[in-house]
C-alpha positions in Angstrom: 5.4 8.3 3.9 8.6 7.0 2.2 9.9 3.6 3.2 12.3 1.0 1.5 11.5 -2.3 1.4 13.1 -4.4 4.8 12.1 -6.7 7.5 12.1 -4.3 10.2 9.9 -1.5 8.7 6.5 -3.0 8.8 6.3 -6.4 10.7 5.3 -9.8 9.6 1.9 -8.1 10.8 -0.6 -5.8 9.3 -3.7 -4.1 11.2 -7.1 -4.9 10.2 -7.9 -1.0 10.1 -4.4 -0.3 7.9 -4.3 -0.5 3.9 -0.6 -0.1 2.7 -0.3 1.6 -0.9 3.3 1.0 -2.6 4.3 2.9 -5.6 6.7 2.0 -7.6 8.3 3.9 -10.8 9.1 0.8 -13.3 11.3 3.0 -15.7 13.4 3.8 -12.5 13.6 0.1 -10.9 16.1 -3.0 -12.0 14.0 -5.5 -14.5 16.5 -8.2 -13.2 13.9 -9.3 -11.1 13.2 -12.7 -13.1 15.0 -14.8 -11.2 12.8 -14.1 -8.1 9.5 -15.4 -10.9 7.9 -18.7 -11.0 8.2 -20.6 -14.6 4.7 -19.6 -15.4 5.4 -15.9 -15.0 8.8 -16.7 -17.1 6.7 -18.0 -19.9 4.0 -15.2 -19.7 7.3 -12.6 -20.0 8.2 -14.9 -22.9 5.1 -14.2 -25.0 5.2 -10.6 -25.1 6.1 -9.4 -28.7 8.4 -6.4 -27.4 11.0 -6.2 -25.1 9.7 -3.5 -22.8 6.5 -4.9 -22.5 8.0 -7.9 -21.3 10.9 -6.3 -19.0 7.8 -4.1 -17.7 6.2 -7.4 -16.8 8.9 -8.5 -15.3 9.6 -5.7 -13.1 5.7 -5.2 -12.7 5.3 -9.1 -10.8 8.8 -9.1 -9.5 8.0 -6.0 -7.6 4.4 -7.5 -6.4 6.2 -10.9 -5.3 9.5 -9.0 -2.9 6.2 -6.9 -1.8 3.9 -9.8 -0.4 7.3 -11.5 1.0 7.4 -8.6 3.3 4.2 -9.6 5.0 4.9 -13.5 4.6 8.2 -14.0 5.7 8.5 -16.2 2.5 11.3 -15.6 -0.2 9.7 -13.8 -2.9 10.1 -17.0 -5.3 8.0 -19.5 -2.6 4.8 -17.6 -3.2 2.6 -19.4 -5.3 -0.8 -17.8 -6.2 -4.4 -18.9 -7.1 -6.6 -17.6 -9.5 -10.2 -17.0 -9.8 -13.1 -17.5 -12.8 -11.7 -13.8 -13.7 -8.4 -13.7 -13.2 -8.0 -12.2 -10.1 -4.7 -13.4 -8.2 -4.4 -14.2 -4.3 -2.0 -15.8 -2.2 -2.4 -20.0 -2.2 -2.1 -21.3 1.2 -2.1 -20.3 4.5 -1.5 -16.3 3.6 -4.7 -16.2 1.7 -5.7 -13.8 4.6 -3.5 -11.4 3.1 -5.1 -9.3 0.0 -4.0 -7.5 -2.4 -4.4 -5.5 -5.9 -2.1 -3.8 -8.2 -2.4 -1.5 -11.2 -0.1 -0.3 -13.6 -0.2 3.1 -16.1 2.5 4.4 -17.8 5.7 3.7 -15.9 4.0 4.2 -12.4 2.6 1.0 -10.5 0.8 0.8 -7.0 0.2 -1.8 -4.9 -2.3 -2.0 -2.3 -1.9 -4.5 0.5 -4.6 -5.5 3.5 -5.6 -8.1 5.6 -8.9 -10.3 5.9 -10.2 -7.2 4.0 -11.0 -7.5 -0.5 -9.6 -4.3 -2.1 -8.8 -3.1 -5.3 -7.2 -0.3 -6.6 -6.7 1.4 -10.0 -4.5 3.5 -11.7 -4.9 5.6 -15.0 -2.8 8.2 -16.2 -4.2 11.3 -18.7 -4.2 10.4 -22.0 -4.8 14.7 -23.1 -8.1 13.8 -24.8 -7.4 10.2 -26.6 -9.5 8.7 -24.8 -13.6 7.4 -26.3 -14.6 8.9 -23.0 -18.5 9.4 -24.2 -18.5 6.0 -26.1 -17.1 4.6 -22.4 -19.0 6.2 -19.8 -22.5 5.2 -22.2 -21.7 1.5 -21.4 -20.7 1.6 -18.1 -21.8 4.8 -16.2 -24.9 5.0 -14.3 -27.3 8.2 -15.6 -26.6 10.3 -13.2 -23.0 10.1 -13.9 -23.1 10.6 -17.6 -25.3 13.7 -17.0 -22.7 15.0 -14.9 -19.9 14.3 -17.3 -22.0 15.7 -19.6 -22.4 19.2 -18.1 -18.8 18.9 -16.9 -16.5 21.6 -19.4 -14.5 20.3 -21.9 -10.7 21.4 -20.1 -12.0 18.5 -17.1 -14.0 16.4 -18.5 -11.0 13.3 -18.8 -10.3 14.5 -15.6 -14.1 13.6 -14.0 -14.0 11.0 -16.3 -11.0 9.0 -15.2 -12.0 9.7 -11.1 -15.4 7.7 -12.3 -13.8 5.4 -14.1 -11.0 4.0 -11.8 -13.4 4.2 -9.0 -15.8 1.5 -10.9 -12.4 -0.4 -11.8 -11.7 -0.5 -8.2 -15.1 -1.8 -6.9 -14.7 -4.4 -9.7 -11.6 -5.6 -8.5 -12.3 -5.8 -5.1 -15.3 -8.0 -5.9 -13.4 -10.1 -8.0 -15.4 -10.1 -10.1 -14.2 -6.8 -12.8 -15.6 -4.3 -14.4 -17.0 -6.3 -16.5 -19.7 -7.6 -14.1 -19.9 -4.7 -12.2 -21.7 -1.2 -13.3 -22.4 2.1 -10.9 -25.6 1.2 -10.8 -25.4 -2.3 -9.0 -25.5 -3.3 -5.4 -22.5 -5.7 -5.7 -19.9 -3.3 -3.9 -20.6 -3.3 -0.2 -17.7 -0.7 1.3 -16.1 2.3 0.7 -14.3 3.8 -2.4 -11.7 6.7 -2.2 -10.2 8.7 -4.9 -6.6 9.5 -3.2 -5.2 11.1 -6.4 -3.5 13.4 -3.9 -1.6 10.5 -2.6 0.2 9.6 -6.2 3.9 10.8 -5.6 4.2 11.5 -9.7 1.3 14.1 -11.3 -0.8 13.6 -14.2 -2.6 10.2 -12.6 -5.9 9.5 -11.0 -6.0 7.1 -8.5 -9.2 5.2 -6.6 -9.1 2.4 -3.8 -11.8 0.4 -3.1 -12.0 -1.4 0.7 -14.6 -4.3 1.3 -16.4 -3.5 4.7 -17.6 0.2 6.3 -14.9 -0.2 8.7 -12.9 2.8 8.7 -9.3 2.5 7.6 -5.9 4.6 7.2 -3.6 4.3 4.7 0.2 4.2 4.6 1.2 5.6 1.2 5.2 3.8 0.8 7.5 4.3 -1.9 9.2 1.5 -3.5 12.7 1.1 -3.9 14.2 -2.3 -4.9 16.3 -4.0 -2.3 19.3 -6.6 -3.0 17.3 -9.5 -5.1 17.0 -12.9 -3.5 15.1 -15.3 -4.3 
């Protein structure tokens, strides 16, 4: 499903059984989104050594604010965030029920939005063998996952590894703890995890979404387009 960010597309309510996935190609978007950022976010952007990294941060956070403004009715610049002790952000105040997660790899970013359900999303781009697959898998994957990975043909090893990795990352984000406090053998995550690579509009990426709770959910995949920016 494709869509433009506007107030007539989704309304201000998101059904409990729906998760929205917004895809944004950062290199194709206007990086003049600094006007919607908070002073703290602007300071964070200025800490980047390279201009391109700063521009990516501005675009990534600016787009997040534009998307979340759609669900709250506030101006993007009026949104405020809180952070747990692992650094996971959440909307402050009366909009805490709108839950979100974001991930970026290469020039592509994905934003997942749900209501009253913690979610996590992770996106990874194929790197054509530059990953230290065995070392990373040995540190984070369960024994049976490592065994399956070791049996995978070399030409598919990166694909299988990234599928397992994004699922683990998504679960860690949904729990709010990050991957450092989560492994495949732990019983921390109570929910569903989906590999949704087929939804990614750009080839060469792997995507996983984790949704807490056993209730089934449906997905709306939306291509983000930058509207005229209003703070």
